[in-house]
C-alpha positions as semicolon CSV with decimal commas, in nm:
position;residue;x (nm);y (nm);z (nm)
1;X;4,554;-2,699;-0,975
2;X;4,643;-2,303;-0,784
3;X;4,458;-2,066;-0,887
4;X;4,609;-1,770;-0,952
5;X;4,518;-1,405;-0,780
6;X;4,305;-1,312;-1,128
7;X;4,075;-1,617;-1,122
8;X;4,045;-1,584;-0,736
9;X;3,921;-1,232;-0,781
10;X;3,661;-1,374;-1,027
11;X;3,548;-1,652;-0,871
12;X;3,491;-1,426;-0,567
13;X;3,303;-1,227;-0,734
14;X;3,096;-1,445;-0,871
15;X;3,018;-1,582;-0,537
16;X;2,931;-1,233;-0,405
17;X;2,689;-1,197;-0,700
18;X;2,496;-1,498;-0,694
19;X;2,440;-1,465;-0,296
20;X;2,315;-1,083;-0,373
21;X;2,092;-1,226;-0,656
22;X;1,951;-1,509;-0,410
23;X;1,913;-1,289;-0,171
24;X;1,715;-1,002;-0,395
25;X;1,533;-1,300;-0,535
26;X;1,402;-1,416;-0,187
27;X;1,294;-1,088;-0,109
28;X;1,041;-1,051;-0,416
29;X;0,911;-1,353;-0,333
30;X;0,816;-1,306;0,037
31;X;0,641;-1,025;-0,090
32;X;0,485;-1,183;-0,359
33;X;0,382;-1,430;-0,107
34;X;0,243;-1,210;0,158
35;X;-0,086;-1,369;0,287
36;X;-0,251;-1,314;0,545
37;X;-0,428;-0,955;0,738
38;X;-0,196;-0,668;0,804
39;X;-0,306;-0,409;0,981
40;X;-0,171;-0,056;1,185
41;X;-0,206;-0,132;1,555
42;X;-0,295;0,222;1,614
43;X;-0,388;0,467;1,408
44;X;-0,129;0,703;1,229
45;X;-0,127;1,074;1,137
46;X;-0,288;1,162;0,802
47;X;-0,257;1,515;0,749
48;X;-0,452;1,670;0,991
49;X;-0,636;1,312;1,081
50;X;-0,572;0,963;1,110
51;X;-0,584;0,685;0,905
52;X;-0,585;0,310;1,029
53;X;-0,561;0,066;0,747
54;X;-0,661;-0,310;0,708
55;X;-0,465;-0,523;0,434
56;X;-0,549;-0,873;0,335
57;X;-0,351;-1,071;0,089
58;X;-0,387;-1,399;-0,053
59;X;-0,272;-1,574;-0,377
60;X;-0,129;-1,238;-0,486
61;X;-0,446;-1,086;-0,465
62;X;-0,477;-0,776;-0,175
63;X;-0,776;-0,596;-0,044
64;X;-0,770;-0,280;0,178
65;X;-0,973;-0,120;0,413
66;X;-0,931;0,183;0,542
67;X;-1,108;0,444;0,753
68;X;-1,008;0,812;0,829
69;X;-1,131;0,941;1,173
70;X;-1,004;1,314;1,338
71;X;-0,908;1,159;1,649
72;X;-0,587;0,991;1,728
73;X;-0,794;0,721;1,938
74;X;-0,993;0,627;1,578
75;X;-1,313;0,772;1,645
76;X;-1,540;1,005;1,500
77;X;-1,475;0,866;1,140
78;X;-1,518;1,062;0,850
79;X;-1,517;0,794;0,614
80;X;-1,444;0,396;0,488
81;X;-1,270;0,327;0,180
82;X;-1,223;0,007;0,049
83;X;-1,103;-0,158;-0,305
84;X;-0,935;-0,485;-0,436
85;X;-0,779;-0,666;-0,699
86;X;-0,411;-0,830;-0,780
87;X;-0,048;-0,638;-0,709
88;X;0,256;-0,726;-0,871
89;X;0,586;-0,673;-0,758
90;X;0,819;-0,545;-1,019
91;X;1,189;-0,444;-0,842
92;X;1,412;-0,268;-0,636
93;X;1,372;0,063;-0,570
94;X;1,651;0,290;-0,663
95;X;1,525;0,551;-0,444
96;X;1,399;0,393;-0,079
97;X;1,643;0,137;0,074
98;X;1,531;-0,212;0,091
99;X;1,228;-0,132;-0,075
100;X;1,039;-0,241;-0,360
101;X;0,835;-0,111;-0,689
102;X;0,478;-0,237;-0,690
103;X;0,196;-0,198;-0,887
104;X;-0,138;-0,287;-0,699
105;X;-0,466;-0,283;-0,909
106;X;-0,773;-0,149;-0,814
107;X;-1,095;-0,374;-0,978
108;X;-1,339;-0,176;-0,802
109;X;-1,369;0,141;-0,543
110;X;-1,609;0,179;-0,243
111;X;-1,673;0,417;0,004
112;X;-1,914;0,475;0,314
113;X;-1,992;0,844;0,446
114;X;-1,964;0,767;0,833
115;X;-2,014;1,181;0,922
116;X;-2,356;1,398;0,925
117;X;-2,119;1,715;0,975
118;X;-2,222;1,915;0,647
119;X;-1,874;2,124;0,699
120;X;-1,697;1,803;0,682
121;X;-1,899;1,665;0,389
122;X;-1,785;1,964;0,156
123;X;-1,445;1,983;0,299
124;X;-1,421;1,636;0,144
125;X;-1,605;1,715;-0,158
126;X;-1,823;1,453;-0,100
127;X;-2,149;1,653;-0,136
128;X;-2,193;1,544;-0,516
129;X;-2,140;1,242;-0,472
130;X;-2,487;1,088;-0,357
131;X;-2,335;0,923;-0,080
132;X;-2,601;0,822;0,180
133;X;-2,481;0,789;0,552
134;X;-2,339;0,446;0,668
135;X;-2,434;0,288;0,347
136;X;-2,138;0,153;0,141
137;X;-2,159;0,297;-0,256
138;X;-1,956;0,184;-0,528
139;X;-1,754;0,458;-0,699
140;X;-1,558;0,274;-0,930
141;X;-1,752;0,414;-1,252
142;X;-1,800;0,753;-1,107
143;X;-1,527;0,813;-0,912
144;X;-1,578;1,070;-0,573
145;X;-1,353;1,375;-0,445
146;X;-1,019;1,222;-0,470
147;X;-1,066;0,871;-0,611
148;X;-1,064;0,866;-0,965
149;X;-1,306;0,589;-1,156
150;X;-1,141;0,320;-1,261
151;X;-1,177;0,379;-1,610
152;X;-0,895;0,656;-1,562
153;X;-0,727;0,506;-1,296
154;X;-0,688;0,113;-1,190
155;X;-0,329;0,127;-1,061
156;X;-0,179;0,216;-0,777
157;X;0,208;0,261;-0,811
158;X;0,316;0,207;-0,466
159;X;0,655;0,094;-0,264
160;X;0,676;-0,225;0,012
161;X;0,924;-0,311;0,223
162;X;0,905;-0,649;0,479
163;X;1,117;-0,599;0,769
164;X;1,264;-0,850;0,996
165;X;1,074;-0,774;1,245
166;X;0,750;-0,862;1,051
167;X;0,667;-0,486;0,946
168;X;0,509;-0,457;0,616
169;X;0,556;-0,101;0,480
170;X;0,363;0,092;0,211
171;X;0,468;0,409;0,004
172;X;0,327;0,721;0,173
173;X;0,017;0,864;-0,017
174;X;0,035;1,214;-0,157
175;X;-0,233;1,435;-0,069
176;X;-0,390;1,453;-0,393
177;X;-0,396;1,060;-0,362
178;X;-0,282;0,993;-0,712
179;X;-0,029;0,690;-0,768
180;X;-0,196;0,661;-1,085
181;X;0,149;0,577;-1,291
182;X;0,497;0,495;-1,189
183;X;0,588;0,870;-1,181
184;X;0,366;0,957;-0,882
185;X;0,539;0,648;-0,704
186;X;0,605;0,763;-0,345
187;X;0,947;0,849;-0,247
188;X;0,878;0,781;0,174
189;X;0,708;0,494;0,365
190;X;0,436;0,513;0,600
191;X;0,452;0,333;0,971
192;X;0,446;-0,030;0,938
193;X;0,105;-0,244;0,945
194;X;0,181;-0,578;1,121
195;X;0,045;-0,952;1,092
196;X;-0,261;-1,006;1,305
197;X;-0,250;-1,295;1,527
198;X;-0,429;-1,612;1,393
199;X;-0,320;-1,513;1,086
200;X;0,051;-1,586;1,060
């Protein structure tokens, strides 16, 4: 039986649509099934300082270890921040090409002071947080500086993009650190983190 041009066009459109849906689902599943440790090859520019991120993924759970330093080499750290929880990939971003909207839930938040410089402590608004040098403190209930208590903000509405080279991009955080609602989701991406050797 011969198909007329209308049916041929319809079938071709259906094949293209199914292919796009399959590719879309595959990308989402790749992000949902992230595992292992991804980290910055070197500290990246974060305002006038430099940040280093280490993300650990397993069974749709995540942990972030973040260190802020004053110099590109990562020396002279100011603080480290740690948080963990579950994460969910929602849908493809309509703002950032090839990126996906995601929510990272924060069950706990921890902060460690790494400097004795009173000017830095004042500048980062750590003075009222009752922090002890090099001792991690659970700030989940109290919050501290730009980190709100878990009861007020336990969600990071972020972006995710996995590249063909294995790089994993997140959204560029705002200076007020507020990504607590979908309206606060970033519109640009950070440099990628990469999977550590031995975590393939």
